[in-house]
N, CA, C and O atoms as a GROMACS GRO file, in nm:
protein
  244
    1MET      N    1   8.121  -3.304  -1.783
    1MET     CA    2   8.150  -3.289  -1.643
    1MET      C    3   8.049  -3.183  -1.586
    1MET      O    4   8.029  -3.077  -1.646
    2SER      N    5   7.991  -3.212  -1.476
    2SER     CA    6   7.895  -3.120  -1.417
    2SER      C    7   7.965  -3.003  -1.348
    2SER      O    8   8.081  -3.012  -1.309
    3LYS      N    9   7.891  -2.894  -1.334
    3LYS     CA   10   7.949  -2.774  -1.268
    3LYS      C   11   7.992  -2.804  -1.124
    3LYS      O   12   8.101  -2.762  -1.085
    4PRO      N   13   7.911  -2.873  -1.045
    4PRO     CA   14   7.956  -2.899  -0.910
    4PRO      C   15   8.084  -2.985  -0.902
    4PRO      O   16   8.167  -2.963  -0.814
    5MET      N   17   8.099  -3.081  -0.992
    5MET     CA   18   8.221  -3.161  -0.993
    5MET      C   19   8.341  -3.076  -1.034
    5MET      O   20   8.447  -3.084  -0.973
    6LEU      N   21   8.323  -2.994  -1.137
    6LEU     CA   22   8.430  -2.906  -1.182
    6LEU      C   23   8.467  -2.807  -1.070
    6LEU      O   24   8.585  -2.782  -1.045
    7ALA      N   25   8.367  -2.753  -1.004
    7ALA     CA   26   8.389  -2.659  -0.894
    7ALA      C   27   8.466  -2.728  -0.780
    7ALA      O   28   8.554  -2.667  -0.719
    8GLY      N   29   8.436  -2.852  -0.753
    8GLY     CA   30   8.506  -2.925  -0.648
    8GLY      C   31   8.652  -2.945  -0.684
    8GLY      O   32   8.739  -2.926  -0.599
    9ILE      N   33   8.679  -2.982  -0.806
    9ILE     CA   34   8.818  -3.004  -0.848
    9ILE      C   35   8.895  -2.870  -0.849
    9ILE      O   36   9.008  -2.864  -0.800
   10VAL      N   37   8.836  -2.765  -0.903
   10VAL     CA   38   8.898  -2.633  -0.906
   10VAL      C   39   8.917  -2.582  -0.763
   10VAL      O   40   9.020  -2.524  -0.730
   11GLY      N   41   8.819  -2.605  -0.679
   11GLY     CA   42   8.829  -2.559  -0.541
   11GLY      C   43   8.942  -2.625  -0.465
   11GLY      O   44   9.017  -2.557  -0.395
   12VAL      N   45   8.954  -2.755  -0.477
   12VAL     CA   46   9.060  -2.827  -0.406
   12VAL      C   47   9.196  -2.789  -0.458
   12VAL      O   48   9.287  -2.762  -0.380
   13LEU      N   49   9.211  -2.785  -0.590
   13LEU     CA   50   9.342  -2.744  -0.651
   13LEU      C   51   9.373  -2.601  -0.617
   13LEU      O   52   9.488  -2.570  -0.584
   14GLY      N   53   9.277  -2.512  -0.622
   14GLY     CA   54   9.300  -2.374  -0.588
   14GLY      C   55   9.338  -2.356  -0.445
   14GLY      O   56   9.424  -2.274  -0.413
   15PHE      N   57   9.273  -2.432  -0.356
   15PHE     CA   58   9.306  -2.421  -0.214
   15PHE      C   59   9.446  -2.473  -0.186
   15PHE      O   60   9.518  -2.415  -0.104
   16LEU      N   61   9.486  -2.581  -0.252
   16LEU     CA   62   9.623  -2.631  -0.235
   16LEU      C   63   9.726  -2.531  -0.284
   16LEU      O   64   9.829  -2.510  -0.220
   17PHE      N   65   9.698  -2.467  -0.400
   17PHE     CA   66   9.789  -2.364  -0.451
   17PHE      C   67   9.794  -2.246  -0.351
   17PHE      O   68   9.902  -2.194  -0.324
   18TYR      N   69   9.682  -2.205  -0.297
   18TYR     CA   70   9.674  -2.097  -0.202
   18TYR      C   71   9.756  -2.128  -0.077
   18TYR      O   72   9.833  -2.044  -0.030
   19VAL      N   73   9.741  -2.248  -0.025
   19VAL     CA   74   9.814  -2.288   0.096
   19VAL      C   75   9.964  -2.289   0.068
   19VAL      O   76  10.042  -2.244   0.152
   20ALA      N   77  10.006  -2.338  -0.048
   20ALA     CA   78  10.148  -2.339  -0.085
   20ALA      C   79  10.201  -2.199  -0.093
   20ALA      O   80  10.312  -2.173  -0.046
   21ALA      N   81  10.126  -2.107  -0.150
   21ALA     CA   82  10.170  -1.966  -0.165
   21ALA      C   83  10.178  -1.901  -0.029
   21ALA      O   84  10.272  -1.824  -0.003
   22VAL      N   85  10.082  -1.929   0.060
   22VAL     CA   86  10.085  -1.868   0.194
   22VAL      C   87  10.207  -1.921   0.272
   22VAL      O   88  10.272  -1.845   0.343
   23ILE      N   89  10.235  -2.047   0.259
   23ILE     CA   90  10.351  -2.107   0.328
   23ILE      C   91  10.482  -2.048   0.276
   23ILE      O   92  10.571  -2.016   0.354
   24MET      N   93  10.492  -2.033   0.145
   24MET     CA   94  10.614  -1.976   0.086
   24MET      C   95  10.633  -1.830   0.131
   24MET      O   96  10.745  -1.789   0.163
   25LEU      N   97  10.526  -1.752   0.132
   25LEU     CA   98  10.536  -1.612   0.179
   25LEU      C   99  10.560  -1.604   0.330
   25LEU      O  100  10.614  -1.506   0.378
   26ALA      N  101  10.520  -1.707   0.404
   26ALA     CA  102  10.535  -1.705   0.550
   26ALA      C  103  10.685  -1.707   0.587
   26ALA      O  104  10.720  -1.658   0.694
   27ASP      N  105  10.772  -1.760   0.503
   27ASP     CA  106  10.912  -1.760   0.529
   27ASP      C  107  10.965  -1.618   0.548
   27ASP      O  108  11.054  -1.594   0.630
   28TYR      N  109  10.909  -1.524   0.472
   28TYR     CA  110  10.953  -1.384   0.483
   28TYR      C  111  10.889  -1.313   0.601
   28TYR      O  112  10.948  -1.221   0.658
   29VAL      N  113  10.770  -1.355   0.637
   29VAL     CA  114  10.696  -1.291   0.744
   29VAL      C  115  10.749  -1.335   0.882
   29VAL      O  116  10.746  -1.257   0.977
   30LEU      N  117  10.794  -1.457   0.893
   30LEU     CA  118  10.831  -1.513   1.023
   30LEU      C  119  10.948  -1.441   1.086
   30LEU      O  120  10.968  -1.453   1.207
   31SER      N  121  11.026  -1.368   1.009
   31SER     CA  122  11.140  -1.296   1.067
   31SER      C  123  11.106  -1.152   1.105
   31SER      O  124  11.195  -1.074   1.138
   32THR      N  125  10.976  -1.116   1.100
   32THR     CA  126  10.935  -0.981   1.130
   32THR      C  127  10.876  -0.975   1.272
   32THR      O  128  10.879  -1.074   1.346
   33HIS      N  129  10.824  -0.863   1.307
   33HIS     CA  130  10.764  -0.839   1.437
   33HIS      C  131  10.639  -0.927   1.451
   33HIS      O  132  10.573  -0.960   1.353
   34TRP      N  133  10.608  -0.964   1.574
   34TRP     CA  134  10.496  -1.057   1.596
   34TRP      C  135  10.362  -1.000   1.552
   34TRP      O  136  10.273  -1.077   1.514
   35THR      N  137  10.345  -0.868   1.554
   35THR     CA  138  10.220  -0.814   1.510
   35THR      C  139  10.202  -0.827   1.358
   35THR      O  140  10.090  -0.847   1.310
   36VAL      N  141  10.311  -0.816   1.284
   36VAL     CA  142  10.307  -0.840   1.138
   36VAL      C  143  10.271  -0.983   1.111
   36VAL      O  144  10.190  -1.011   1.023
   37GLU      N  145  10.330  -1.074   1.186
   37GLU     CA  146  10.299  -1.218   1.172
   37GLU      C  147  10.150  -1.242   1.200
   37GLU      O  148  10.083  -1.313   1.125
   38PHE      N  149  10.101  -1.182   1.307
   38PHE     CA  150   9.959  -1.200   1.344
   38PHE      C  151   9.868  -1.152   1.237
   38PHE      O  152   9.772  -1.221   1.201
   39VAL      N  153   9.893  -1.037   1.184
   39VAL     CA  154   9.805  -0.980   1.077
   39VAL      C  155   9.815  -1.065   0.952
   39VAL      O  156   9.714  -1.090   0.887
   40TYR      N  157   9.935  -1.110   0.916
   40TYR     CA  158   9.952  -1.192   0.796
   40TYR      C  159   9.873  -1.321   0.809
   40TYR      O  160   9.796  -1.357   0.720
   41PHE      N  161   9.891  -1.391   0.918
   41PHE     CA  162   9.822  -1.520   0.932
   41PHE      C  163   9.673  -1.507   0.953
   41PHE      O  164   9.596  -1.594   0.913
   42ALA      N  165   9.631  -1.398   1.015
   42ALA     CA  166   9.486  -1.372   1.029
   42ALA      C  167   9.424  -1.348   0.891
   42ALA      O  168   9.320  -1.406   0.858
   43LEU      N  169   9.489  -1.263   0.810
   43LEU     CA  170   9.436  -1.238   0.676
   43LEU      C  171   9.446  -1.362   0.588
   43LEU      O  172   9.353  -1.393   0.514
   44ALA      N  173   9.558  -1.434   0.596
   44ALA     CA  174   9.573  -1.553   0.516
   44ALA      C  175   9.468  -1.660   0.549
   44ALA      O  176   9.429  -1.738   0.462
   45GLY      N  177   9.424  -1.662   0.674
   45GLY     CA  178   9.323  -1.757   0.717
   45GLY      C  179   9.183  -1.719   0.674
   45GLY      O  180   9.093  -1.803   0.676
   46ILE      N  181   9.164  -1.592   0.636
   46ILE     CA  182   9.029  -1.544   0.600
   46ILE      C  183   9.012  -1.519   0.452
   46ILE      O  184   8.903  -1.540   0.399
   47VAL      N  185   9.117  -1.476   0.384
   47VAL     CA  186   9.108  -1.431   0.244
   47VAL      C  187   9.055  -1.538   0.148
   47VAL      O  188   8.987  -1.506   0.051
   48TRP      N  189   9.085  -1.664   0.175
   48TRP     CA  190   9.044  -1.768   0.085
   48TRP      C  191   8.892  -1.786   0.078
   48TRP      O  192   8.841  -1.850  -0.014
   49VAL      N  193   8.820  -1.728   0.174
   49VAL     CA  194   8.674  -1.747   0.178
   49VAL      C  195   8.603  -1.684   0.058
   49VAL      O  196   8.509  -1.742   0.004
   50TRP      N  197   8.651  -1.563   0.015
   50TRP     CA  198   8.580  -1.494  -0.093
   50TRP      C  199   8.589  -1.567  -0.228
   50TRP      O  200   8.487  -1.578  -0.295
   51PRO      N  201   8.706  -1.616  -0.270
   51PRO     CA  202   8.705  -1.695  -0.392
   51PRO      C  203   8.627  -1.825  -0.382
   51PRO      O  204   8.563  -1.868  -0.478
   52ALA      N  205   8.631  -1.888  -0.264
   52ALA     CA  206   8.555  -2.010  -0.244
   52ALA      C  207   8.404  -1.981  -0.251
   52ALA      O  208   8.328  -2.059  -0.307
   53LYS      N  209   8.364  -1.869  -0.195
   53LYS     CA  210   8.221  -1.831  -0.200
   53LYS      C  211   8.176  -1.808  -0.344
   53LYS      O  212   8.069  -1.854  -0.385
   54ALA      N  213   8.260  -1.736  -0.422
   54ALA     CA  214   8.226  -1.713  -0.561
   54ALA      C  215   8.218  -1.845  -0.641
   54ALA      O  216   8.130  -1.860  -0.726
   55LEU      N  217   8.308  -1.938  -0.614
   55LEU     CA  218   8.307  -2.068  -0.680
   55LEU      C  219   8.181  -2.145  -0.645
   55LEU      O  220   8.121  -2.208  -0.732
   56ILE      N  221   8.141  -2.143  -0.522
   56ILE     CA  222   8.020  -2.213  -0.478
   56ILE      C  223   7.897  -2.155  -0.541
   56ILE      O  224   7.809  -2.228  -0.587
   57ILE      N  225   7.888  -2.020  -0.545
   57ILE     CA  226   7.772  -1.954  -0.605
   57ILE      C  227   7.768  -1.990  -0.752
   57ILE      O  228   7.661  -2.018  -0.805
   58TRP      N  229   7.883  -1.991  -0.822
   58TRP     CA  230   7.885  -2.023  -0.964
   58TRP      C  231   7.838  -2.170  -0.985
   58TRP      O  232   7.760  -2.198  -1.076
   59ALA      N  233   7.884  -2.260  -0.903
   59ALA     CA  234   7.847  -2.402  -0.918
   59ALA      C  235   7.701  -2.427  -0.888
   59ALA      O  236   7.641  -2.521  -0.942
   60ALA      N  237   7.642  -2.345  -0.801
   60ALA     CA  238   7.504  -2.365  -0.762
   60ALA      C  239   7.404  -2.314  -0.870
   60ALA      O  240   7.286  -2.349  -0.866
   61ARG      N  241   7.450  -2.234  -0.962
   61ARG     CA  242   7.359  -2.181  -1.065
   61ARG      C  243   7.330  -2.284  -1.169
   61ARG      O  244   7.255  -2.256  -1.263
   0.00000   0.00000   0.00000
């Protein structure tokens, strides 16, 4: 299996796991103040970029 194909599979599965974890944690955040919700969802929407970037760099080598 080539590195790009493996990276694609790992990337999709990792992203699905990340989304599931964010949704599960959101249940606890939704009952808090709106600013906490805003910060949580803003960070959750951005944090996935760094692991994805590392995976893409690894696959491109």
